[in-house]
N, C-alpha and C positions, 0 to 999 in steps of 0.2 A: 521728654521732659517728666522729672519725677517730682510729684505734689504728696507731701505728707500732710495728713488734717488731723488735726490734734482737739479734742474734746471728747467729751464725754458721749456715749450712745446708746448707753444701756438704763439709766434709771429713769425715774418719771417726773422729771422737771421740764418748764418750758425750751430750755436751751437742748436738753438730752433730746428730745422728740422731735426738734429742729434737726438736731444730728442724724439721727436714725432715718431719719425720711429722707435729707438729702443723701445719706450714704447709698441708698436703693438705687439712686439714678446716676450717681456719679462716675466717671470711666474708669476702667481695670487700672490705668497707670495712677491711680491716686491709691497711697497706702497710708495704714493706721495706727494706732499703738493697741494693743491687743492684751500684753501682759496687765495683771491686779495688781500682782507682788510689788511692793516699793523698787526693791533693787533691782529687780527685773525689768521693772518698767521704766527705771533709768538709763540701764542700759539699752534696751531696746530706743528710748527717745534719742539717745547717742547716735546709736550706728542709723537710724532712719533720717536723723536731722541732718546728718553730714553727707548722707546721700541724697538728698532732697535739695530741688531748685527751688521749691515754692514750699512754702508752710502757709496752711489755713489754720488759725484757732478761733476756735468757737466755745467761748465757756470760761468760767473762771476756774483753774487749777493752778496748783503746785507749780505743775509741767509746763507751763506758760513761759516763766521764767529761765527753767533749765533748758530747754528748747532756745530760745532767744541767746542767752549765754553760749551755748553750745556751736550757734551760729557768728558769735562775733570773737571766739577762741580761733576758730579755723579761717575766721577773715574772707570766707568764700561768698560768693557773689549772690544771696539768697533774695527773694522776696518774700516778705513775712504779710500777710492781710489778717485782718482780724475781723469776724462778725460780732458785732456789737449787740448784745440781747439787752441792755438797758443801761443805766448809769448808776455805779456803785457809790459814787461820791454824794450822790443829788439822793438816792434810794435810802442812805445810809442816814445823812442829815434829815429827812423828812420823817421818816419812822423810826427815828431815834434808836437806830439799833446799835449802834456804839461799836461797828465792825473797821476798825481802821485801818486791819491788815489788808483787807480786801480793798479797800480803795487807795494804798499805797500800791499794791500790785497790779490794779487796774493802770494807776497814773504810767507804771514804769513797761507797761502790756502797750499803751496809747503812745509812751514817747518813743518808743522802739519798733513801731512796724511801719510799713510803706503803705499801706492801706487801710481804711476804717470803712468798713462796711455796715452801715446801720440797716435793722430790720424790716425797715420800712420807709417811703420817702418822707413821709409825715414827722416820723422820730428824727431823720436826718436834720429836717428842718430845725427842730427843737434843739439838736445836738450841737449844732455849728453854732446854734446862737449861746448855750449853754456852754461848750468850750471851744470859743473863737481860735484857741490857739492852734487845734486840729481841724479848722475848718480847710486847710490847702489841700487835706489828704483823707479828705471824708467826703465819701459817696453811700449810696444804698442800694441794698437786694432783698426785694419786697419777700418776707418770708411766703412759702408754698401753701398751700392748705391740702389735707389730706381727705380730697373728695369722696373717695371711697367709703371710708368710715362715715362721714358725715352723711353721706347721700344714705349708706345703712341705715343709721340711726334716726333718720328723717321718714323713713319708710316703715318704721313698727308700728307700733298702737296708735291710733289718732286719740288725742284727750280734749276734751272740750275745754276752751279757753275761758277763764277767767275774768270779766269784763274790769274789775277794780283793782287785779291782782298786777304790781310791778316786781320786777325783781332785779336784783341786782348783785355783784359777786366782789370776791374779795375782803370779806369778812370785816375787821377793824382797822385793818392798815390804814393808817391815814393818808397814805398816798391816793388811795382811791376816793376819798372824801365823802364816802356814804351816810355822813351824818349830814352834810349837805342836802342828800337826797332824802332823809328824814325831815329835815326842817319844811323842806319844799313841801312833802305831803301834809305835814303836820298844816302849813297854810291852808290846802289845798281842803283838808279835813274839816278844821275849826271855822276856817271865814266862807268858804264857800260851800260848805255842807255836801263834801265828797264823801264817800266812803274807801278810801282806796287801804289797801294790803300792801306792805314791803315784804317779800322775802329776801333774805341775804346770808348768801353761801359765801363760805370761806372760814379760813381760820382766825382764831383768837388775835388779835393786839390791841396797841393801846386804846382804840377808840370802841373796841368791844362792850363795853358795859354801858358808855352812852348810847350806842346803836340800841342796846336792849331794854333802855328805860324807856322808850316810846311803844306806845299801848296798840300801836297797829303794824309792829313789827314782829315777824317771824325768823329767829334768827337760827336758820336749821344749823350753820356751821359747814364743817370741812365733810363731802360727801364724794362719795365715787362718778365716774363719770354719767353710769347708765342712769344714776337717783339726779344728777344734774340734769341729764336730758329731759327728765321728768317733769321738773319744774319748769323746765323753760317752756314746755309744751303746755303746761296748763297757763301761765303768764302770758295777758297781753302786752305789758310793755317791757323792756328790759332797757336799763340804763347802767352807763358805763361813765362814770363822772371822776375818773384820774387826773391827777396833774400831770402824771406821767404814765403813758401805755404804750412802750414800743411798738408793738403789735397789737394783741388784744383778739386773740381765736375767739373767745367768747362770742365778742358781735357777731361772728359770722354765724357761729351756732345759733345765738339766737334767732337770726335771720332764718334759719333754715327750718327752725322749729315754731316759727308762724309769728315772732312778735314784730312786735313795731320797735323800731331803734332810738333812743336819744343818746348820745355821746357827747363827749367834752370833744375840744378842738385837739386834745391833746392824744387823742388815739390813734394807733399808729394805722389799723386796717382802715381809714377814711382813704387812706392812697389807693385799695383796690374797688373801692365803692365808688363808680363813677357817677350814679346817679344822686348820689346824698346829695342833700340842698340845705342851704345855711338854718331853716327853721330846723333839722333834724339836729343841730349842732349847739351844744352849750360851750358860748363862748367865754362864759366867767365862771368855772367850777366852784367858786367860792359865793354865788349869788343864789341863794336857795329861791327868788324871787321869779328871777328868768327860768331855772329849772321848773318851777310850778306853773309858770304861763306856758312853757313848751310842754309840759305834761297834757294841760286842758287842751293845748291845738293839738298834739298827737291823739287824743281819745277823740276828736270828731274828725281827724283827718290821717288815716292811719297811711304809713309808708312802707310797710311791708312789701306789698308785691312791687309797688315803684321801684325801690333800690334793689330788691331782690333779681328783676328780670334782664339786667344787664349786666351781671357778674360773670365774668367771661370764665368757664372753669379750666381751659386752656392755658391762658397766659396767668393765671394764680395757679397751676399747681407744684407740685415738688420737682416734677419733672424740667418743669420751663425754669424754676428758681436755680436746679443742679446745672441746666444747659448755661444759664446766662453766667451763672458763677464761673463757669469754665472761660465763657467768652471774657470775664473781666481778668481773669488769671493772665490768660494769652495777651491780653491788652497791657497789662501792666509788665511782662515779661519784656514784650516789643519796643516798649520806651526805655528800658536800658540800653 
């Protein structure tokens, strides 16, 4: 069985990092596209797609349509899997990105693959509800975690926690709902006489100026990984309030940095946190009163040690994810 893995594994994006980590553990019968120049890349895709029995697509690329069309032209019995890292249509609308081309390409991809693998079980549930027309061919493969890098960073210099410091990521992207975190902290600081400070990491988007208008906000912006780790280590509470977060590795990074966590029900990483409780989860990410009450509870009832003690590093590793991917491929081929 010849397997073609189609996806970028050189850039520093979420899907690319997943791809390069999977590549490290996938078997030798998996082949990749190595050419960077357009014409050579197309030729390579043409040849390798023709020779393959199974094609795994991971991430948005013009190459996806080319690969699917080649399979159609030759009429060969190929199985095509798509690793679904997010939802272009939802994110385009929610974040006002106006990237209609990506939405069209995503629809073409989803219409023409045999299996859609969401990057977490939690995201799969959301996706089936959002796109019920694909529910019959949707499953999940929980993202792996690069425990080597995270453990190495965890064991670096210890930084004292600041009890009143809360941290979030995603900058001003509307999908992250960081304005609602600000409103929750405003309630606590003004009505409960608290002195919380909020650190916001991430790029500027539509909500950036609104977030910066709150006097307790330190809007740091986009930073390198090492600097993000520093801010996590000095913060006491990490909040991920996204309306959609297909996985959300930052939640795991926050736990390993000693943060107590509060995450929305839409965060995919919940799928591997077996000891997370309802009190740790934001049911309505647009309700600042719920967020405020759960911040207060969390400040008196830390959840870091409870949640982290049951993290299974073997079953959440990239090696495990790569092996599971190959099992899914075999199951799909056998069904033919």
